[in-house]
Each structure stands twice: as C-alpha cells, then as structure tokens.
N, C-alpha and C positions, 0 to 999 in steps of 0.2 A: 196787450195787455198782459203786464209781468205775472208770476207767478207769484199766489200770496206767501208772503213769510209771515205769517199772520195766524190769529184765535182761529181755533177751530169755531165752526157755529155754535152758540150758546153756549161756550166756555168763557165770555169774557175776554179778558186780554192774556195772551199766553206770552211766554217767556221767548223775544228774539234774540238772535245771534248775530244773524249778517240779515243786509239790507241789499235788494237787488239796483243797480246802478244802469245796466246795460246788458244788451246780450250781442253776442257777434251774431254778424249775418253775413261774414265771407272775409275772403281776403283780400287784400290791395298788392300788388306787383307782386314782385317774385322772392322779395328778400322776408318773409314772416309778419309783415304788419297786418294786423286784424282791422277789419271794418268793425267797429261797434254801435248801434241803435241806441243810443240814450233813451235812458230809464230814470233819469233824474232831474228836477228842475232846474238843479243847477249846473250845466255843463262844464262852467268853469273848474268844479270840483276835481274832473280829470287831472288838471294839471297837478295837482297836488299829492296825487297816487304815487307811491314807493311800493304797497303790495297791495295786489288785489287776488280776489279768490275765484277759480271758474270751476262752472258744473256743478250738480249735486253731492259730487266731494268733495268739493270745495279747495282745490288742486290750488293753494299758493305759489303765486307766479311772481316773480318781480319785474316792476314798470321800467323799463327802458327809456320808451319816447311818447309824448303824447302830441297829437294836434286832433285841434278841429277843423273838417273840411265839410262847407254844404252841411250842417245837421248834423254831422257822423261824426266819430270819435275815432280817430285811427290810432292803434293802440301797437305798439312794438314790446315784448314781453320774452326778457332773458328764454335763452333755449328754443326758442320759436323763430328756426333762422329759415327756414322755406315756405313757398308757396303752398304744397303740401302737408304740412305741420300745421302751418295756416287754417286751412281749408278744414279739417279733421277738427277743430274748436266749432265750428259752423254751429250757430243754435244751444251753444252754452251762455247760461247767464253770468256776467262781472259781478261779484257781491264784493261787498266792503266789509266787516266789524261794525257792526250797531253804533260800536266806541265811537269810530271814526264818522260817524253819519254829520252831515251840515247840517249845525242848530238851526231851528226853525222861528220865524218870529211870532208872536202875539197869534193865538189863533188859527194857527198854520199843524197840522196834523201829516204823520207818517201814518201810509195805506194800512200797514201792519196794527196801527193805534187806533184806525176806524172800522176794519173787519172784525166781527165779533162781538158788537158791541149790540145790547138789549136795544132797540127802538122802541119809544114811549111818546104819545101824542102828547100835545101840550094839556088836555084834556082826560091823561091818566090811561088812555088805551094803550094795551100790547100790541103793539105790531108785529113781532119775532124780533131776527136778528141781522145785522148788516153782514150778507154773505160775500160778498164782492163788492169792489168798487171800481165802477167803467172811468177812463178816462175820455175826455170827451174835449172838441175845442174849444168850447164855451167854458164847461164848468164840468168837476166830476159826478157822478148819477151813482148813488147809492143803491146796490139791488139787496131790498128785504126781504129775506122769506119768514114766513110765520101761517101760523093757524089760517089767516084769509088769502093763504096764495102768495106771489111775487111783487112788491112794488117797487116800483122805480123814484127814486125820490133824488131830485138835484138838488147838489151840494151848494145851493145859496140859502146867502141871508133871512131870505123871508121864510124858509122851509128849515133850515137847520138851527134851532134856536140854543143848542147848549150841548157840550160835549162835556161830560167827565168821565175823565179818564180813572181814577179813583172808584168808581160806583160801578162801573162798565156801564153807561148808559147815555146812552143819544137822544134828544127829546128834540121833539119836530112838532112841526103846525103843518097838516094837511091843506095844503089850498085845491080851492075848487078844482077836481078834472085829475087830480094825484091818483083818486083809487078806480 
C-alpha cells in the first residue's frame, strides 16, 4: 500500500500536490537502472514521464529511459550511473505533480480523494471517516474509522452509493454482514 497523499482523518479533502506512481524496489544491472513497483492503474503512463520526484524531499529527477518488464517499470534517471547509486534509492517513492496525473473516467477517483471523506449510510447514520484505501485483487476496500470502531467496506456498487467530493461525503449501503 502506498503512503497516503491525502486528507487527514476527519478533515475532509486536503490539498494534494503530488501523487505516488511507484516505489523503487531495487537496482537492475550495473548501470543505475531502477526497478520500480508500479503504483498506478496505468503502467503506460511511465512512458510519458520527462521528470519525476523521488522520496520525501521530492528530489526532481530527469527520466532518461523507461521499459516495462514483467509488471515492473525499469527506469533510468539522469545522474544515477551505477548500481550503488541506484541501490541507495531503494524504498523511495516515485511521484508526479497532481497536475500531471492521468485523467480519470467518470465514477473513478484517486485514493487521496477518497481518504478523509466522511462516511454516512443511506439511512443517515454517521459511520466515521475513510482512514485508508486498501488495494486488493478484486476491488478496493475502504477502512472506515469512527465511534463504532473500524469497518471494512468493499468498494463495489452495491455498497458505495455516492461520492460527493465537494461536500466531502461518501454515502454507503451496509450489506448484511459488513458490521
């Protein structure tokens, strides 16, 4: 799970300036190429990168080359010329400015837009706030924390009824067994 670039719990939506698109998991070869675990639904977006930002300090790096191999992005940055320099970046997150984010389709949202939303049932009951979004194989799961404890809500159309980003509210229907 990538680190949230999102709103704090109960605060509604925060201003997000960068999105995580991958994490450096190691070096490949001797010439400074990085193996990057893809944290984006669109791996092809890596081919459009001219610049990326690494780590918490968001070090601006010029992208020289990108290849996709077996579900991993192999990225070469200007100034990273050997395996030692590449290995030193292990664990760092690769980010892009939110203005460079891949546009989403209707009904699609970025994780940072969902985290922090207030959660209400279709009957008006307040459940708390989306604390975290877990990516699973089948569908995302929204971790909701509130006065009643923690709830895990599958992000499926039978449960997630409406997302109102302007009001900061997620309306849900609790199927039997979700409490």
